[in-house]
C-alpha positions as CSV (number, residue, x, y, z in Angstrom):
1,V,-12.2,-14.6,23.0
2,Y,-9.8,-14.7,20.0
3,R,-11.6,-17.8,18.6
4,V,-14.9,-15.9,18.7
5,L,-13.4,-12.9,17.0
6,D,-12.0,-15.1,14.3
7,Q,-15.4,-16.6,13.8
8,F,-17.1,-13.2,13.6
9,D,-14.4,-12.2,11.1
10,E,-15.1,-15.2,9.0
11,A,-18.9,-14.6,9.2
12,K,-18.3,-10.9,8.1
13,I,-19.8,-9.6,11.3
14,L,-16.5,-8.0,12.2
15,I,-13.7,-6.7,10.0
16,R,-10.1,-7.4,11.1
17,H,-7.5,-4.7,10.4
18,N,-3.8,-5.3,10.8
19,F,-2.4,-1.9,11.5
20,E,1.3,-1.1,12.0
21,G,2.9,-2.9,14.9
22,N,1.3,-6.2,14.1
23,K,-1.8,-5.4,16.1
24,S,-5.2,-6.7,15.0
25,V,-8.0,-4.2,15.4
26,F,-11.6,-5.2,14.9
27,E,-14.6,-3.1,13.9
28,L,-18.2,-4.0,13.2
29,A,-18.6,-4.7,9.5
30,P,-19.4,-1.3,8.0
31,T,-22.5,-0.8,5.9
32,E,-20.6,1.7,3.7
33,H,-17.0,1.5,2.6
34,H,-14.4,3.7,4.3
35,D,-10.7,4.0,4.6
36,H,-8.4,4.7,7.5
37,I,-5.7,7.2,8.6
38,I,-3.6,5.9,11.5
39,C,-1.4,8.0,13.8
40,V,2.0,6.4,14.2
41,D,2.6,8.1,17.5
42,C,-0.7,7.6,19.5
43,G,-2.4,4.9,17.4
44,K,-5.6,6.8,16.9
45,V,-7.6,5.7,13.9
46,F,-9.5,8.2,11.7
47,E,-12.1,6.9,9.3
48,F,-12.8,8.7,6.0
49,N,-14.3,8.3,2.6
50,D,-13.2,10.3,-0.5
51,D,-15.2,9.9,-3.8
52,I,-12.2,11.2,-5.8
53,I,-9.9,8.5,-4.3
54,E,-12.5,5.8,-4.9
55,K,-13.0,6.9,-8.5
56,R,-9.3,7.0,-9.2
57,Q,-8.8,3.5,-7.8
58,R,-11.4,2.2,-10.2
59,E,-9.8,4.0,-13.1
60,I,-6.4,2.6,-12.3
61,T,-7.6,-1.0,-12.0
62,K,-9.6,-0.7,-15.2
63,Q,-6.4,0.6,-17.0
64,H,-4.8,-2.7,-16.0
65,G,-7.7,-4.8,-17.1
66,I,-8.8,-5.5,-13.5
67,E,-12.4,-5.2,-12.2
68,L,-12.0,-3.9,-8.6
69,A,-13.8,-6.1,-6.2
70,T,-12.7,-4.6,-2.9
71,H,-9.8,-2.8,-1.3
72,S,-8.3,-1.4,1.9
73,L,-6.5,1.9,2.1
74,Y,-4.4,2.7,5.2
75,L,-2.6,6.0,5.4
76,Y,-0.1,6.5,8.2
77,G,1.0,9.9,9.7
78,K,1.2,11.9,12.8
79,C,-1.9,13.6,14.3
80,S,-1.8,17.0,16.1
81,N,-2.5,15.4,19.6
């Protein structure tokens, strides 16, 4: 199973996320970019997209002479559950 997951990751069919606790979590390759919020208590993962954050990341990389190719943003906190 793990070999197949690795192959799907390499083929960009799945995306591997390495969240806190050294766990690999896989999701189908998204058609649109999104970021993640992870609850440190229960492990629930929330997906979100924020145009202001995306714009600011491009501005910051441009200030440093870098053209942003891709990125991953993981925010950790505690949910209300």
